[in-house]
C-alpha positions, -999 to 999 in steps of 0.1 A, spaced: -178 -381 -291 -166 -389 -257 -183 -414 -235 -199 -402 -203 -180 -410 -171 -203 -436 -156 -181 -451 -129 -177 -437 -94 -139 -435 -99 -142 -416 -131 -166 -391 -116 -145 -386 -84 -113 -383 -105 -130 -356 -127 -142 -337 -96 -109 -338 -79 -90 -328 -110 -113 -298 -115 -109 -288 -78 -71 -289 -81 -71 -269 -113 -95 -244 -97 -74 -241 -66 -43 -234 -87 -61 -208 -108 -74 -190 -77 -39 -191 -61 -24 -176 -93 -50 -149 -94 -45 -141 -56 -8 -137 -60 -12 -116 -91 -35 -93 -72 -20 -91 -37 16 -102 -43 36 -129 -25 39 -130 13 72 -117 28 98 -143 36 99 -155 72 129 -146 93 153 -175 100 145 -194 131 163 -186 163 183 -215 177 167 -223 211 197 -244 222 221 -214 224 
């Protein structure tokens, strides 16, 4: 059995880790559904 995370650091670390994994999963699903955005055109050089 695993011990319960009883310190503030352990709880915050677990929450942040879960949030990062969830964000990556949602981004993966978004790009699978809607595709990748088109590339931006190269910037115009304002000095010329």
